[in-house]
C-alpha positions in Angstrom: -51.0 105.0 19.2 -48.4 106.3 21.3 -45.7 104.2 22.9 -47.6 105.0 26.1 -50.7 103.4 25.1 -48.9 100.4 23.7 -47.0 99.5 26.6 -43.6 97.1 26.4 -45.3 94.0 25.9 -47.6 95.4 22.9 -44.3 96.7 21.7 -42.5 93.4 21.8 -45.0 91.8 19.8 -45.1 94.4 17.3 -41.0 93.3 16.8 -41.4 90.0 16.9 -44.0 89.9 13.4 -41.1 91.6 11.7 -38.6 88.7 12.8 -38.6 85.7 10.7 -38.3 83.0 13.7 -35.4 80.7 13.3 -35.6 77.2 12.9 -36.1 74.8 15.4 -35.6 77.6 18.3 -35.0 75.8 21.7 -36.4 78.5 23.9 -39.8 80.3 22.2 -39.9 84.0 22.3 -41.0 85.4 25.7 -39.4 83.6 28.6 -36.9 84.8 30.1 -33.7 83.9 28.1 -33.0 83.2 25.1 -31.1 80.0 23.1 -28.9 78.7 20.3 -28.6 75.0 20.0 -24.9 73.9 20.5 -25.6 70.0 19.0 -24.6 67.6 21.3 -27.4 67.7 23.3 -26.1 71.4 24.4 -27.6 75.1 24.4 -25.8 78.6 24.4 -27.9 80.3 26.7 -28.4 84.3 26.7 -29.6 87.5 28.3 -29.7 90.8 27.9 -31.3 93.4 29.8 -30.4 97.1 30.2 -30.9 99.7 33.1 -31.3 103.4 32.4 -30.7 105.8 35.1 -34.0 108.3 34.3 -36.1 105.2 34.4 -34.5 102.3 36.8 -32.4 104.4 39.3 -34.4 105.4 42.0 -33.1 108.8 44.5 -30.2 107.2 46.9 -28.9 105.0 44.0 -25.1 105.3 43.7 -23.6 104.3 40.7 -21.8 101.5 41.9 -25.1 100.4 43.3 -26.9 101.1 39.9 -23.8 99.1 38.0 -24.3 96.1 40.1 -28.0 95.7 40.0 -27.6 96.0 36.4 -25.8 92.6 36.6 -28.2 91.3 39.5 -31.0 92.3 36.7 -29.6 89.6 34.0 -28.4 87.0 36.4 -31.7 86.7 38.3 -33.1 85.4 34.9 -30.4 82.8 34.8 -31.2 81.9 38.6 -34.9 81.3 37.2 -33.6 79.2 34.3 -31.4 77.2 36.6 -28.6 78.1 34.3 -24.9 78.8 35.4 -24.0 81.8 34.4 -20.6 81.9 32.5 -19.4 85.5 31.0 -20.6 88.8 30.4 -20.4 91.2 28.1 -21.4 95.1 28.9 -22.4 98.4 26.6 -22.4 101.6 28.4 -23.9 104.6 26.5 -22.3 108.0 29.0 -23.4 111.1 29.3 -20.4 113.4 28.5 -20.4 115.4 31.8 -19.4 111.7 33.8 -15.8 111.9 35.1 -13.6 109.4 35.8 -14.6 109.0 39.2 -18.2 108.2 38.0 -16.9 105.9 36.0 -14.5 104.2 38.1 -17.6 103.4 40.6 -19.5 101.7 37.3 -16.8 99.8 37.0 -16.7 98.2 40.4 -20.1 97.9 40.5 -20.1 96.0 37.5 -17.2 93.5 39.1 -19.1 93.7 42.5 -22.3 91.9 40.9 -20.5 89.2 38.3 -18.0 88.1 41.1 -20.7 87.8 43.6 -21.8 85.1 41.4 -18.7 83.9 40.4 -18.5 85.1 36.4 -16.3 88.0 35.0 -17.0 90.4 33.0 -15.1 89.9 29.5 -15.6 92.9 27.3 -18.1 95.2 25.9 -18.6 98.8 24.5 -18.6 102.4 25.0 -20.7 104.8 23.4 -21.6 108.4 24.5 -25.6 109.5 24.8 -27.8 112.1 26.6 -28.6 109.3 29.3 -26.9 107.0 31.4 -27.2 103.5 30.2 -25.8 100.2 31.4 -26.4 97.1 29.1 -25.0 93.8 30.5 -25.3 90.6 28.6 -25.2 87.1 29.6 -23.9 83.8 28.2 -24.0 80.3 29.8 -24.4 76.3 28.5 -27.2 74.1 29.3 -28.0 70.9 29.1 -31.5 70.2 26.5 -34.5 69.7 29.1 -32.7 71.1 32.1 -33.7 74.7 31.6 -37.0 75.3 34.1 -39.5 77.3 31.4 -42.7 79.2 31.4 -44.7 76.5 30.1 -44.3 73.3 31.8 -46.8 74.0 35.2 -49.9 71.5 35.2 -53.1 71.7 37.0 -51.7 70.3 40.5 -48.6 71.5 40.9 -47.3 73.5 43.7 -46.4 77.1 43.4 -43.7 78.4 45.6 -41.3 81.3 46.1 -38.1 81.9 47.0 -38.6 85.2 49.6 -41.5 87.3 50.6 -42.3 90.3 49.1 -43.0 93.9 49.6 -40.2 95.1 50.9 -39.2 96.6 47.5 -42.1 98.2 46.6 -42.5 99.5 50.4 -38.6 100.9 49.9 -39.4 102.6 46.6 -41.9 104.6 48.4 -39.8 105.7 51.4 -37.4 106.9 48.4 -39.3 108.5 45.6 -42.7 109.4 48.0 -40.9 110.5 51.0 -43.4 108.6 53.1 -42.4 108.2 56.6 -40.8 105.1 58.2 -38.9 104.2 62.2 -34.6 104.5 61.1 -34.6 100.7 61.2 -37.6 99.7 59.0 -36.6 102.3 56.8 -33.0 101.0 56.3 -34.3 97.5 56.1 -36.7 98.9 53.4 -34.4 101.0 51.5 -31.5 98.4 51.2 -34.3 96.2 49.5 -34.1 98.1 46.7 -30.3 99.8 46.9 -28.8 96.0 47.3 -30.5 93.6 45.2 -30.3 89.6 45.4 -30.3 87.0 42.4 -31.2 83.6 43.7 -28.8 81.6 41.7 -27.9 79.5 44.0 -31.6 78.1 44.3 -32.2 77.9 40.6 -29.0 75.6 40.3 -29.7 73.3 42.9 -33.2 72.9 42.1 -32.5 72.5 38.6 -30.7 69.4 39.8 -33.8 67.7 41.5 -36.1 67.6 38.8 -38.6 69.0 40.8 -39.3 72.5 39.0 -42.1 72.4 36.0 -42.2 75.9 35.4 -40.2 79.0 36.9 -39.7 82.7 36.4 -37.9 85.5 38.3 -40.2 88.1 39.7 -38.7 91.1 38.6 -42.3 92.7 37.4 -44.1 91.9 40.2 -45.5 88.8 41.7 -48.9 89.1 40.3 -47.6 89.4 36.6 -45.3 86.8 36.9 -48.2 84.3 38.4 -49.9 85.5 34.9 -46.8 84.7 32.9 -46.7 81.6 33.8 -50.3 80.6 33.4 -50.7 81.7 30.1 -47.4 80.4 28.8 -48.5 76.9 30.6 -52.6 77.5 29.8 -53.2 76.7 33.8 -54.3 78.9 36.8 -53.5 79.4 39.8 -55.3 79.2 43.4 -52.8 81.4 45.8 -53.6 80.9 49.3 -50.6 81.8 51.2 -49.5 85.2 50.5 -45.8 85.2 51.0 -46.2 89.3 52.6 -42.9 90.6 54.3 -43.4 91.1 58.1 -41.5 94.3 57.4 -43.7 95.3 54.4 -46.9 94.7 56.4 -45.7 97.0 59.2 -44.7 100.0 56.9 -48.4 99.3 55.3 -50.3 99.5 58.8 -48.6 102.8 59.8 -49.1 104.3 56.7 -52.2 103.3 55.5 -51.5 101.4 52.6 -52.7 98.2 51.1 -50.4 95.3 52.2 -51.5 93.3 49.2 -51.2 96.0 46.4 -47.0 95.8 47.8 -46.6 92.8 47.8 -48.5 91.4 44.9 -48.0 94.4 42.1 -44.4 96.1 43.5 -42.0 94.3 41.5 -38.1 93.6 42.0 -37.9 91.3 44.2 -35.8 89.0 41.9 -37.1 85.7 43.9 -38.0 82.7 41.9 -42.1 82.2 41.2 -42.2 78.3 40.7 -44.4 75.2 40.3 -43.4 72.1 41.8 -44.0 68.3 41.2 -46.2 67.5 44.2 -44.1 64.1 44.2 -40.9 66.2 44.6 -41.6 69.0 46.7 -39.5 67.7 50.0 -37.1 66.8 47.7 -37.2 70.5 46.5 -37.7 71.8 49.5 -34.3 70.0 51.1 -32.4 71.0 48.4 -32.9 75.0 49.1 -32.6 74.2 52.8 -28.9 73.0 52.0 -27.8 76.0 49.9 -29.1 78.3 53.0 -32.5 79.4 51.3 -36.2 78.4 51.9 -38.7 77.3 50.0 -42.3 78.6 50.7 -45.8 77.1 49.4 -48.3 79.6 48.3 -50.6 77.9 46.3 -51.6 75.5 43.6 -52.1 75.4 39.7 -55.8 74.9 38.4 -57.4 74.1 35.5 -59.1 77.1 35.7 -57.8 79.5 33.7 -57.7 82.6 36.4 -55.7 83.4 39.1 -57.0 83.8 42.6 -56.5 84.8 45.7 -58.1 82.8 48.5 -58.1 84.9 51.9 -60.6 85.1 55.0 -62.7 81.9 53.2 -63.3 84.6 49.8 -61.6 84.2 46.3 -60.6 87.2 44.4 -59.1 87.6 41.1 -55.4 88.7 41.1 -55.4 91.8 38.5 -52.8 90.8 35.3 -50.8 93.7 35.8 -47.3 95.1 37.3 -44.7 97.3 36.4 -44.5 97.2 32.8 -42.2 100.1 30.5 -44.0 103.1 29.0 -46.9 102.6 30.9 -45.5 102.5 34.3 
């Protein structure tokens, strides 16, 4: 089978089957981060995720923005786990036709992304390649039992998110399909693509509350994120408050698009998708408000292993799809 037929997730499964599993691995394969037991109740938390110009950089995104985004992508996974990033290494694959000004912009973007979240780039590697590849790796330390995995949700837990969905999907349509929007709406939607933000403050404060039972970042789309937690936790979800951004809703109406499609299956919002213990909901909500964020209740975990959306008195199944490399 070709890689396009396999898809990213099947490719990862094949690779994992060729690996010897590290004994007593603190965080299993398939979560947002990896870990190594340091002893004394502490774990090293590790993450690497790379950006390729041909597939991950839309028209209109500058090299500064692309480099910054590469950092944000990785920090967002730390945010979902409630872990503070301490340092980054960055490997760069660079086409030889780039110039010194280009490299300066990449360096500034990397530094800007790191400094926004109070961390630093401390080293890395460079090499020549046909395409630009920016590959940050992030390091942090966490206490055992304080990392929010995907696998802790139980029936009855509340489902929550840290923001609205659909704007990035709409913004990408403007950038790649030249779909029209008013100047103000265009700016808002395009900016959501070019200048994403990780919910690190929210993730860190939620860890302190003990309220989170499971968590993931939404970079592959809200629908896929829900299915990932569902599979890892062996629960289902009933979503009855779809968090569609009003900008995306207006854009969809103007252009004859489905707002549910934009909100559920877009991706790259970098919001947190969480399950919250009901008895600690108010504590979690207050903690998020204290750092200037918002925790939005969108549904509940169920014992039935399906992910459902309830609208207008009807229930429909949310498909397990989102962005996947090699497939689209």
